C-alpha positions in Angstrom: 242.8 151.4 11.2 242.6 148.5 13.5 239.3 147.4 14.8 238.9 147.5 18.5 239.2 144.1 20.1 238.0 143.3 23.6 241.6 143.0 24.7 242.5 146.4 23.3 239.4 147.9 24.9 240.2 146.5 28.4 243.8 147.8 28.0 242.6 151.3 27.2 240.3 151.3 30.2 243.1 150.4 32.6 245.4 153.1 31.3 245.1 156.3 33.4 243.5 159.1 31.6 244.8 162.6 31.7 242.8 165.5 32.7 243.3 169.1 31.7 245.3 169.6 34.9 247.8 166.9 34.1 250.6 167.3 31.5 252.3 164.1 30.3 255.9 164.1 29.4 256.9 160.6 28.3 256.1 158.1 31.0 256.2 160.6 33.9 253.0 162.4 34.7 253.1 165.7 36.5 250.1 167.3 38.2 249.7 171.0 37.7 247.1 172.9 39.8 245.6 176.1 38.7 243.1 178.5 40.0 241.2 181.0 38.0 239.5 184.0 39.7 237.5 186.7 38.2 236.4 189.9 39.9 234.6 191.4 36.9 231.0 192.2 37.1 228.2 192.3 34.6 228.2 195.7 32.8 224.4 195.6 32.7 224.1 194.9 36.4 223.2 198.6 37.1 220.4 198.5 34.6 218.7 195.4 36.1 215.9 196.0 38.7 217.0 195.2 42.2 215.1 192.7 44.3 212.9 194.3 47.0 214.2 193.4 50.5 211.5 192.0 52.7 212.0 191.7 56.5 210.6 189.1 58.7 208.3 190.2 61.6 210.1 190.6 64.9 207.0 190.1 67.0 208.5 192.6 69.5 205.7 193.6 71.8 207.7 195.9 74.2 209.9 198.8 73.2 213.7 198.5 73.5 214.0 202.0 74.9 210.9 203.3 76.7 209.5 206.8 76.4 210.5 209.0 79.4 207.9 211.7 80.0 210.2 213.7 82.3 212.9 214.3 79.7 210.3 215.2 77.1 208.5 217.6 79.5 211.8 219.5 80.0 212.2 219.6 76.2 208.7 221.0 75.7 209.2 223.6 78.4 212.5 224.7 76.7 210.9 225.0 73.3 208.0 227.1 74.6 210.3 229.4 76.6 212.7 229.9 73.7 210.0 230.6 71.2 207.6 232.7 73.2 209.6 234.5 75.9 209.4 238.0 74.4 206.2 237.6 72.3 202.9 239.4 72.5 199.7 237.7 71.5 198.6 238.5 68.0 195.6 236.4 66.7 196.6 236.0 63.1 200.3 235.3 64.0 199.4 232.6 66.5 198.9 229.9 63.8 202.5 230.5 62.6 203.8 230.3 66.1 201.9 227.1 66.8 203.3 225.5 63.6 206.8 226.6 64.6 206.4 225.2 68.1 204.9 221.9 67.0 207.6 221.4 64.3 210.3 222.1 66.9 208.8 219.7 69.4 208.5 217.0 66.8 212.1 217.4 65.6 213.5 217.4 69.1 211.5 214.4 70.3 212.7 212.4 67.3 216.3 213.0 68.5 215.5 210.8 71.5 215.7 207.9 69.0 212.7 206.0 70.2 212.2 203.2 67.7 208.6 202.2 66.7 207.1 205.2 68.5 204.7 207.5 66.7 204.3 211.0 68.1 201.5 213.4 68.1 202.5 217.0 69.0 199.9 219.5 70.0 200.1 223.2 71.1 197.6 225.8 72.3 198.3 229.6 72.5 195.9 232.1 74.0 195.8 235.8 75.0 196.1 236.5 78.7 193.4 238.9 79.8 192.9 237.9 83.4 190.5 235.0 82.5 190.8 231.4 83.7 191.3 228.7 81.0 191.3 225.0 81.3 192.6 222.8 78.5 191.8 219.1 78.4 192.6 216.3 76.1 191.7 212.6 76.0 193.1 209.7 74.1 193.2 205.9 74.3 196.6 204.7 75.4 198.1 201.4 76.3 199.3 202.1 79.9 202.3 199.7 79.6 203.8 201.2 76.4 202.2 204.6 75.6 202.6 207.8 77.4 202.4 211.6 77.1 204.1 214.8 78.3 202.8 218.3 78.6 204.3 221.6 79.7 202.9 225.1 80.3 204.3 228.5 79.7 203.0 232.0 80.4 204.3 235.6 80.2 202.5 238.9 80.7 200.7 238.8 77.4 200.0 235.1 76.5 199.8 231.5 77.7 200.8 228.4 75.9 200.5 224.7 76.4 202.5 222.0 74.6 201.8 218.3 74.6 203.5 215.2 73.0 201.7 211.9 72.9 203.9 208.8 72.2 202.2 205.6 70.9 204.2 202.4 70.5 203.6 200.6 67.2 203.9 196.8 67.6 
């Protein structure tokens, strides 16, 4: 084997080197381009724990869609009429009726698709015996974002009051 001399070393440096994409055939050098794609996935991917998605705060102070008390009042009136139109007051059955009314009001008010609103639904049922009844409620609301709706129903045997309070969560 010949020992490398400085002249041989310089000659080797000037000579173009071939890469894996070049194929030499004699003196002519041809370039060949190749692309490798793989769409396979890791078989253990399903077993790995997924990273928890965290969302940045939006700092949205006002609702995109505001609560409309008139539409909700009509909905409450409709629920009370549909549920109680042919009912008689029975004390031990009134708790079931109240739960049914409140669940129905809550489900229907959620259909209004009001983002970031929390709802409190409240109902009162009483026997109608010729007496006068006043029902009052109080809560702390933000007058710019929060609101409430209530509707009243009565037939010959009972009276009912339904209320929905909407509070915007910033």
